[in-house]
Short mmCIF file of the C-alpha atoms (twelve columns), coordinates in Angstrom:
data_MODEL
# 
_entry.id   MODEL 
# 
loop_
_atom_site.group_PDB 
_atom_site.id 
_atom_site.type_symbol 
_atom_site.label_atom_id 
_atom_site.label_alt_id 
_atom_site.label_comp_id 
_atom_site.label_asym_id 
_atom_site.label_seq_id 
_atom_site.Cartn_x 
_atom_site.Cartn_y 
_atom_site.Cartn_z 
_atom_site.pdbx_PDB_model_num 
ATOM 1   C CA . MET A 1   -8.385  -10.227 -4.577  1 
ATOM 2   C CA . LYS A 2   -12.061 -10.994 -3.905  1 
ATOM 3   C CA . ASN A 3   -13.090 -14.625 -3.463  1 
ATOM 4   C CA . VAL A 4   -14.990 -14.790 -6.771  1 
ATOM 5   C CA . ASN A 5   -11.929 -13.443 -8.564  1 
ATOM 6   C CA . LYS A 6   -9.743  -16.047 -6.870  1 
ATOM 7   C CA . THR A 7   -11.708 -18.746 -8.722  1 
ATOM 8   C CA . LEU A 8   -9.727  -17.752 -11.842 1 
ATOM 9   C CA . TYR A 9   -6.759  -19.670 -10.465 1 
ATOM 10  C CA . ILE A 10  -8.614  -22.980 -10.670 1 
ATOM 11  C CA . PRO A 11  -9.035  -23.032 -14.503 1 
ATOM 12  C CA . LEU A 12  -5.605  -21.412 -14.860 1 
ATOM 13  C CA . TYR A 13  -4.077  -24.335 -12.995 1 
ATOM 14  C CA . GLY A 14  -6.142  -26.778 -15.071 1 
ATOM 15  C CA . LYS A 15  -4.956  -25.308 -18.378 1 
ATOM 16  C CA . ALA A 16  -1.338  -25.218 -17.208 1 
ATOM 17  C CA . PHE A 17  -1.613  -28.820 -16.011 1 
ATOM 18  C CA . VAL A 18  -3.030  -30.268 -19.253 1 
ATOM 19  C CA . SER A 19  -0.737  -28.123 -21.394 1 
ATOM 20  C CA . ARG A 20  2.323   -29.539 -19.645 1 
ATOM 21  C CA . LYS A 21  0.974   -33.046 -20.248 1 
ATOM 22  C CA . GLY A 22  0.304   -32.335 -23.935 1 
ATOM 23  C CA . LEU A 23  -3.453  -32.855 -23.627 1 
ATOM 24  C CA . PHE A 24  -6.380  -31.011 -25.261 1 
ATOM 25  C CA . ILE A 25  -4.793  -27.542 -25.592 1 
ATOM 26  C CA . LYS A 26  -1.333  -26.026 -25.809 1 
ATOM 27  C CA . ASP A 27  -1.126  -23.060 -23.463 1 
ATOM 28  C CA . THR A 28  2.428   -22.037 -22.643 1 
ATOM 29  C CA . LYS A 29  1.164   -18.703 -21.277 1 
ATOM 30  C CA . ALA A 30  -0.945  -20.533 -18.680 1 
ATOM 31  C CA . GLU A 31  2.118   -22.547 -17.702 1 
ATOM 32  C CA . GLN A 32  4.159   -19.366 -17.375 1 
ATOM 33  C CA . ILE A 33  1.571   -17.481 -15.318 1 
ATOM 34  C CA . TRP A 34  0.853   -20.419 -13.034 1 
ATOM 35  C CA . GLU A 35  4.552   -20.902 -12.386 1 
ATOM 36  C CA . LYS A 36  4.885   -17.297 -11.216 1 
ATOM 37  C CA . GLU A 37  1.486   -16.293 -9.835  1 
ATOM 38  C CA . GLY A 38  -0.287  -19.528 -8.952  1 
ATOM 39  C CA . PHE A 39  -2.596  -19.163 -5.973  1 
ATOM 40  C CA . PRO A 40  -2.090  -21.975 -3.407  1 
ATOM 41  C CA . LEU A 41  -4.820  -24.499 -4.224  1 
ATOM 42  C CA . LYS A 42  -5.916  -27.409 -2.102  1 
ATOM 43  C CA . GLY A 43  -8.341  -30.306 -2.133  1 
ATOM 44  C CA . LYS A 44  -10.626 -30.820 -5.129  1 
ATOM 45  C CA . SER A 45  -9.532  -27.577 -6.777  1 
ATOM 46  C CA . LYS A 46  -6.137  -29.161 -7.515  1 
ATOM 47  C CA . SER A 47  -7.570  -32.487 -8.664  1 
ATOM 48  C CA . LYS A 48  -6.176  -33.845 -11.917 1 
ATOM 49  C CA . TRP A 49  -9.701  -34.927 -12.880 1 
ATOM 50  C CA . LEU A 50  -10.947 -31.374 -12.578 1 
ATOM 51  C CA . ALA A 51  -7.902  -30.171 -14.532 1 
ATOM 52  C CA . TYR A 52  -8.779  -32.598 -17.338 1 
ATOM 53  C CA . TYR A 53  -12.385 -31.391 -17.313 1 
ATOM 54  C CA . LEU A 54  -11.443 -27.722 -17.413 1 
ATOM 55  C CA . GLY A 55  -8.901  -28.399 -20.151 1 
ATOM 56  C CA . ILE A 56  -11.550 -30.060 -22.292 1 
ATOM 57  C CA . ARG A 57  -14.005 -27.260 -21.547 1 
ATOM 58  C CA . SER A 58  -11.452 -24.727 -22.777 1 
ATOM 59  C CA . ALA A 59  -10.858 -26.765 -25.925 1 
ATOM 60  C CA . VAL A 60  -14.612 -26.863 -26.635 1 
ATOM 61  C CA . PHE A 61  -14.922 -23.076 -26.301 1 
ATOM 62  C CA . ASP A 62  -11.808 -22.587 -28.456 1 
ATOM 63  C CA . GLU A 63  -13.240 -24.797 -31.165 1 
ATOM 64  C CA . TRP A 64  -16.603 -22.993 -31.147 1 
ATOM 65  C CA . ILE A 65  -14.963 -19.597 -31.656 1 
ATOM 66  C CA . LYS A 66  -12.811 -20.946 -34.492 1 
ATOM 67  C CA . GLU A 67  -15.955 -22.227 -36.188 1 
ATOM 68  C CA . LYS A 68  -17.909 -18.994 -35.732 1 
ATOM 69  C CA . ALA A 69  -15.254 -16.418 -36.593 1 
ATOM 70  C CA . PRO A 70  -14.855 -17.185 -40.323 1 
ATOM 71  C CA . ASP A 71  -18.634 -16.928 -40.823 1 
ATOM 72  C CA . THR A 72  -18.764 -13.412 -39.367 1 
ATOM 73  C CA . SER A 73  -15.568 -11.718 -40.511 1 
ATOM 74  C CA . ASP A 74  -16.730 -8.332  -39.220 1 
ATOM 75  C CA . ALA A 75  -17.532 -9.688  -35.746 1 
ATOM 76  C CA . VAL A 76  -15.843 -8.687  -32.533 1 
ATOM 77  C CA . ILE A 77  -15.099 -11.426 -30.014 1 
ATOM 78  C CA . ILE A 78  -16.062 -10.711 -26.409 1 
ATOM 79  C CA . TYR A 79  -14.879 -12.892 -23.544 1 
ATOM 80  C CA . ILE A 80  -16.855 -12.034 -20.396 1 
ATOM 81  C CA . GLY A 81  -15.084 -13.159 -17.239 1 
ATOM 82  C CA . CYS A 82  -11.779 -13.876 -18.981 1 
ATOM 83  C CA . GLY A 83  -9.770  -14.360 -15.801 1 
ATOM 84  C CA . MET A 84  -6.168  -15.098 -16.714 1 
ATOM 85  C CA . ASP A 85  -7.081  -17.085 -19.809 1 
ATOM 86  C CA . SER A 86  -4.821  -16.573 -22.826 1 
ATOM 87  C CA . ARG A 87  -7.480  -17.677 -25.319 1 
ATOM 88  C CA . ALA A 88  -6.933  -14.663 -27.600 1 
ATOM 89  C CA . GLU A 89  -3.289  -15.696 -28.031 1 
ATOM 90  C CA . ARG A 90  -3.971  -19.430 -27.941 1 
ATOM 91  C CA . ILE A 91  -6.333  -19.567 -30.908 1 
ATOM 92  C CA . ASN A 92  -5.023  -16.419 -32.640 1 
ATOM 93  C CA . ILE A 93  -8.067  -15.389 -34.674 1 
ATOM 94  C CA . LYS A 94  -6.959  -13.111 -37.507 1 
ATOM 95  C CA . ASN A 95  -8.682  -9.856  -38.508 1 
ATOM 96  C CA . SER A 96  -11.168 -9.797  -35.612 1 
ATOM 97  C CA . LYS A 97  -11.119 -7.429  -32.679 1 
ATOM 98  C CA . TRP A 98  -11.022 -9.188  -29.324 1 
ATOM 99  C CA . TYR A 99  -12.212 -7.791  -25.993 1 
ATOM 100 C CA . ASP A 100 -11.423 -9.499  -22.683 1 
ATOM 101 C CA . ILE A 101 -13.725 -8.368  -19.858 1 
ATOM 102 C CA . ASP A 102 -13.256 -8.806  -16.098 1 
ATOM 103 C CA . PHE A 103 -13.072 -7.042  -12.735 1 
ATOM 104 C CA . GLU A 104 -10.498 -4.304  -12.227 1 
ATOM 105 C CA . ASP A 105 -8.127  -6.324  -10.064 1 
ATOM 106 C CA . VAL A 106 -8.200  -9.164  -12.587 1 
ATOM 107 C CA . ILE A 107 -7.469  -6.826  -15.509 1 
ATOM 108 C CA . ASN A 108 -4.625  -5.244  -13.541 1 
ATOM 109 C CA . GLU A 109 -3.182  -8.715  -13.000 1 
ATOM 110 C CA . ARG A 110 -3.596  -9.559  -16.692 1 
ATOM 111 C CA . LYS A 111 -1.647  -6.472  -17.731 1 
ATOM 112 C CA . LYS A 112 1.477   -8.040  -16.235 1 
ATOM 113 C CA . TYR A 113 1.324   -10.711 -18.938 1 
ATOM 114 C CA . PHE A 114 -0.803  -9.437  -21.836 1 
ATOM 115 C CA . THR A 115 -0.300  -6.439  -24.104 1 
ATOM 116 C CA . GLU A 116 -3.052  -4.546  -25.862 1 
ATOM 117 C CA . ASP A 117 -2.844  -3.651  -29.561 1 
ATOM 118 C CA . ASN A 118 -5.171  -2.571  -32.380 1 
ATOM 119 C CA . CYS A 119 -6.947  -5.918  -32.341 1 
ATOM 120 C CA . TYR A 120 -6.883  -6.777  -28.656 1 
ATOM 121 C CA . ARG A 121 -8.164  -4.824  -25.640 1 
ATOM 122 C CA . MET A 122 -8.826  -5.552  -21.981 1 
ATOM 123 C CA . ILE A 123 -11.820 -3.768  -20.453 1 
ATOM 124 C CA . VAL A 124 -12.714 -3.434  -16.790 1 
ATOM 125 C CA . GLY A 125 -16.285 -4.592  -16.406 1 
ATOM 126 C CA . ASP A 126 -18.733 -6.482  -14.223 1 
ATOM 127 C CA . ALA A 127 -21.047 -8.978  -15.929 1 
ATOM 128 C CA . ARG A 128 -23.826 -7.750  -13.639 1 
ATOM 129 C CA . SER A 129 -23.626 -4.286  -15.215 1 
ATOM 130 C CA . SER A 130 -23.725 -3.197  -18.838 1 
ATOM 131 C CA . GLU A 131 -21.653 -0.018  -18.491 1 
ATOM 132 C CA . TRP A 132 -18.539 -1.638  -20.002 1 
ATOM 133 C CA . ILE A 133 -20.337 -2.316  -23.291 1 
ATOM 134 C CA . LYS A 134 -20.182 1.430   -24.004 1 
ATOM 135 C CA . ASN A 135 -16.398 1.010   -24.351 1 
ATOM 136 C CA . ILE A 136 -16.869 -1.204  -27.414 1 
ATOM 137 C CA . PRO A 137 -17.403 1.037   -30.464 1 
ATOM 138 C CA . GLU A 138 -18.391 -1.777  -32.834 1 
ATOM 139 C CA . ASN A 139 -22.106 -2.570  -32.925 1 
ATOM 140 C CA . LYS A 140 -22.731 -5.031  -35.764 1 
ATOM 141 C CA . ASN A 141 -21.766 -8.629  -34.984 1 
ATOM 142 C CA . ALA A 142 -20.422 -10.100 -31.749 1 
ATOM 143 C CA . ILE A 143 -19.242 -13.568 -30.811 1 
ATOM 144 C CA . VAL A 144 -19.689 -13.734 -27.043 1 
ATOM 145 C CA . ILE A 145 -18.425 -16.366 -24.647 1 
ATOM 146 C CA . MET A 146 -19.157 -16.765 -20.953 1 
ATOM 147 C CA . GLU A 147 -17.034 -19.607 -19.628 1 
ATOM 148 C CA . GLY A 148 -17.301 -20.332 -15.923 1 
ATOM 149 C CA . VAL A 149 -19.280 -17.141 -15.248 1 
ATOM 150 C CA . SER A 150 -23.045 -17.795 -15.283 1 
ATOM 151 C CA . MET A 151 -22.995 -19.685 -11.979 1 
ATOM 152 C CA . TYR A 152 -22.075 -16.476 -10.162 1 
ATOM 153 C CA . LEU A 153 -25.007 -14.560 -11.672 1 
ATOM 154 C CA . THR A 154 -28.721 -14.710 -10.936 1 
ATOM 155 C CA . ASP A 155 -31.147 -15.429 -13.766 1 
ATOM 156 C CA . GLY A 156 -32.153 -11.763 -13.720 1 
ATOM 157 C CA . GLU A 157 -28.551 -10.592 -13.986 1 
ATOM 158 C CA . ILE A 158 -27.946 -12.853 -16.980 1 
ATOM 159 C CA . GLN A 159 -31.161 -11.652 -18.613 1 
ATOM 160 C CA . ASN A 160 -30.125 -8.016  -18.136 1 
ATOM 161 C CA . LEU A 161 -26.685 -8.732  -19.599 1 
ATOM 162 C CA . ILE A 162 -28.188 -10.433 -22.640 1 
ATOM 163 C CA . LYS A 163 -30.619 -7.534  -23.117 1 
ATOM 164 C CA . SER A 164 -27.708 -5.085  -23.070 1 
ATOM 165 C CA . LEU A 165 -25.759 -7.149  -25.604 1 
ATOM 166 C CA . THR A 166 -28.691 -7.533  -27.989 1 
ATOM 167 C CA . SER A 167 -29.461 -3.817  -27.678 1 
ATOM 168 C CA . HIS A 168 -25.892 -2.813  -28.524 1 
ATOM 169 C CA . PHE A 169 -25.190 -5.301  -31.319 1 
ATOM 170 C CA . GLU A 170 -27.202 -6.064  -34.424 1 
ATOM 171 C CA . GLN A 171 -26.305 -9.753  -34.158 1 
ATOM 172 C CA . ILE A 172 -24.765 -11.875 -31.425 1 
ATOM 173 C CA . SER A 173 -23.784 -15.512 -31.019 1 
ATOM 174 C CA . LEU A 174 -23.416 -16.582 -27.392 1 
ATOM 175 C CA . LEU A 175 -21.955 -19.717 -25.819 1 
ATOM 176 C CA . MET A 176 -22.467 -20.107 -22.072 1 
ATOM 177 C CA . ASP A 177 -21.858 -22.949 -19.638 1 
ATOM 178 C CA . CYS A 178 -24.204 -23.315 -16.664 1 
ATOM 179 C CA . TYR A 179 -24.618 -25.320 -13.504 1 
ATOM 180 C CA . THR A 180 -27.979 -27.033 -13.201 1 
ATOM 181 C CA . VAL A 181 -30.159 -26.061 -10.245 1 
ATOM 182 C CA . ARG A 182 -29.242 -29.367 -8.632  1 
ATOM 183 C CA . ALA A 183 -25.544 -28.707 -9.066  1 
ATOM 184 C CA . ALA A 184 -25.868 -25.229 -7.576  1 
ATOM 185 C CA . LYS A 185 -27.502 -26.677 -4.462  1 
ATOM 186 C CA . ILE A 186 -24.838 -29.342 -4.073  1 
ATOM 187 C CA . SER A 187 -22.081 -26.796 -4.713  1 
ATOM 188 C CA . LYS A 188 -22.770 -25.139 -1.390  1 
ATOM 189 C CA . TYR A 189 -21.119 -28.160 0.205   1 
ATOM 190 C CA . LYS A 190 -19.031 -29.893 -2.469  1 
ATOM 191 C CA . ASN A 191 -17.338 -27.743 -5.076  1 
ATOM 192 C CA . PRO A 192 -13.694 -26.862 -5.782  1 
ATOM 193 C CA . ILE A 193 -14.610 -23.169 -5.647  1 
ATOM 194 C CA . ASN A 194 -15.329 -23.630 -1.945  1 
ATOM 195 C CA . ASP A 195 -11.562 -23.961 -1.509  1 
ATOM 196 C CA . VAL A 196 -11.150 -20.280 -2.435  1 
ATOM 197 C CA . GLY A 197 -14.054 -19.109 -0.299  1 
ATOM 198 C CA . VAL A 198 -17.016 -19.119 -2.738  1 
ATOM 199 C CA . THR A 199 -20.211 -20.852 -1.599  1 
ATOM 200 C CA . LYS A 200 -23.052 -18.950 -3.325  1 
ATOM 201 C CA . VAL A 201 -23.738 -20.025 -6.919  1 
ATOM 202 C CA . TYR A 202 -26.771 -20.321 -9.196  1 
ATOM 203 C CA . GLY A 203 -28.068 -22.927 -11.608 1 
ATOM 204 C CA . VAL A 204 -30.119 -23.063 -14.821 1 
ATOM 205 C CA . ASP A 205 -32.267 -25.962 -16.004 1 
ATOM 206 C CA . ASP A 206 -34.179 -24.300 -18.848 1 
ATOM 207 C CA . PRO A 207 -32.176 -22.167 -21.319 1 
ATOM 208 C CA . GLU A 208 -35.419 -20.791 -22.745 1 
ATOM 209 C CA . ILE A 209 -35.701 -18.422 -19.770 1 
ATOM 210 C CA . PHE A 210 -33.033 -16.272 -21.433 1 
ATOM 211 C CA . THR A 211 -34.752 -16.034 -24.802 1 
ATOM 212 C CA . GLY A 212 -36.993 -13.204 -25.939 1 
ATOM 213 C CA . GLU A 213 -37.831 -11.016 -28.891 1 
ATOM 214 C CA . ARG A 214 -34.220 -10.794 -30.048 1 
ATOM 215 C CA . LEU A 215 -32.608 -14.000 -28.747 1 
ATOM 216 C CA . VAL A 216 -33.316 -17.666 -29.426 1 
ATOM 217 C CA . PHE A 217 -31.879 -20.809 -27.892 1 
ATOM 218 C CA . LEU A 218 -30.017 -22.568 -30.690 1 
ATOM 219 C CA . LYS A 219 -28.769 -25.848 -29.219 1 
ATOM 220 C CA . GLU A 220 -27.020 -27.623 -26.386 1 
ATOM 221 C CA . HIS A 221 -23.404 -28.665 -26.894 1 
ATOM 222 C CA . ASN A 222 -21.531 -31.687 -25.581 1 
ATOM 223 C CA . MET A 223 -19.233 -30.482 -22.797 1 
ATOM 224 C CA . THR A 224 -16.912 -33.497 -23.089 1 
ATOM 225 C CA . PRO A 225 -16.602 -34.663 -26.732 1 
ATOM 226 C CA . GLN A 226 -15.299 -38.190 -27.123 1 
ATOM 227 C CA . LYS A 227 -12.354 -37.063 -29.266 1 
ATOM 228 C CA . TYR A 228 -10.896 -35.267 -26.240 1 
ATOM 229 C CA . ILE A 229 -11.635 -38.098 -23.826 1 
ATOM 230 C CA . ASP A 230 -9.752  -40.378 -26.229 1 
ATOM 231 C CA . GLU A 231 -6.588  -38.363 -25.548 1 
ATOM 232 C CA . LEU A 232 -6.588  -39.978 -22.105 1 
ATOM 233 C CA . SER A 233 -5.666  -43.629 -21.757 1 
ATOM 234 C CA . GLY A 234 -6.130  -46.667 -19.561 1 
ATOM 235 C CA . ILE A 235 -7.752  -46.283 -16.176 1 
ATOM 236 C CA . GLU A 236 -7.709  -42.464 -16.415 1 
ATOM 237 C CA . LYS A 237 -9.898  -42.586 -19.505 1 
ATOM 238 C CA . SER A 238 -12.328 -44.966 -17.825 1 
ATOM 239 C CA . ILE A 239 -12.589 -42.991 -14.592 1 
ATOM 240 C CA . PHE A 240 -13.001 -39.679 -16.408 1 
ATOM 241 C CA . SER A 241 -15.735 -41.106 -18.631 1 
ATOM 242 C CA . ILE A 242 -17.703 -42.204 -15.573 1 
ATOM 243 C CA . LEU A 243 -17.223 -39.091 -13.447 1 
ATOM 244 C CA . PHE A 244 -17.336 -36.296 -16.022 1 
ATOM 245 C CA . ALA A 245 -18.840 -37.535 -19.270 1 
ATOM 246 C CA . GLY A 246 -21.734 -39.752 -18.307 1 
ATOM 247 C CA . SER A 247 -25.415 -39.043 -17.732 1 
ATOM 248 C CA . PHE A 248 -24.708 -37.912 -14.159 1 
ATOM 249 C CA . SER A 249 -22.425 -35.166 -15.462 1 
ATOM 250 C CA . LYS A 250 -25.173 -33.792 -17.710 1 
ATOM 251 C CA . LYS A 251 -27.429 -33.502 -14.679 1 
ATOM 252 C CA . MET A 252 -24.848 -31.149 -13.180 1 
ATOM 253 C CA . TYR A 253 -23.366 -29.053 -15.959 1 
ATOM 254 C CA . ARG A 254 -24.706 -27.831 -19.340 1 
ATOM 255 C CA . LEU A 255 -23.432 -25.865 -22.330 1 
ATOM 256 C CA . PHE A 256 -25.921 -23.682 -24.214 1 
ATOM 257 C CA . GLU A 257 -25.663 -21.740 -27.479 1 
ATOM 258 C CA . PHE A 258 -27.880 -18.747 -28.257 1 
ATOM 259 C CA . LYS A 259 -28.267 -16.507 -31.282 1 
ATOM 260 C CA . SER A 260 -29.970 -13.175 -31.840 1 
ATOM 261 C CA . VAL A 261 -32.667 -12.836 -34.522 1 
# 
């Protein structure tokens, strides 16, 4: 598996870790997959603090989809760069078609644990190319998430992806997390993804660079809502609040929502 694809094991471990502890999300599938397939992690990539952060990030994305889906009952849900995430099963949105998108070797790995049906499909696709969108017949409304993906794409590649999405669908809602430019520079030397061989990442400071005739920047979301931090206790809660939820954290990592017009 390519180095970028190996990064999927880091959030998989994080979700399995917090699920076992009863924090933020319940993800028995992540626990099951990690137990059998877990890639040997080391250093920061196996940090409990990172696991807490990734668990909260997953909960925030889950919550956003749950809020959006009832408002657009005819929407398809598209998860670009799904990795081994079991989000489709975890939040179990009724009456919406769900498409998980990732590289071929990732999709092949997913097929060991996930089964397609009339409402759920896995599609081989690269976020840097729009060819996979042709495999989605629906073209009205789409709820699109990119979790832990944008940092591997250049600004131009993200802009091309957004253009393809807005050309195919009449309406889209998009939630995307991004490194800042500062974080991308620091990540060359200090980032858990270095532990699986990835050193080249990209950052975004201004979400407006992705807007255009058909897409507007809607708002920035809180990556670490207090209600999730409050599930921690004692010294863990205090340390997490300082390292991952303070003003320094916002200088490193952002969460942007966009909407087509």
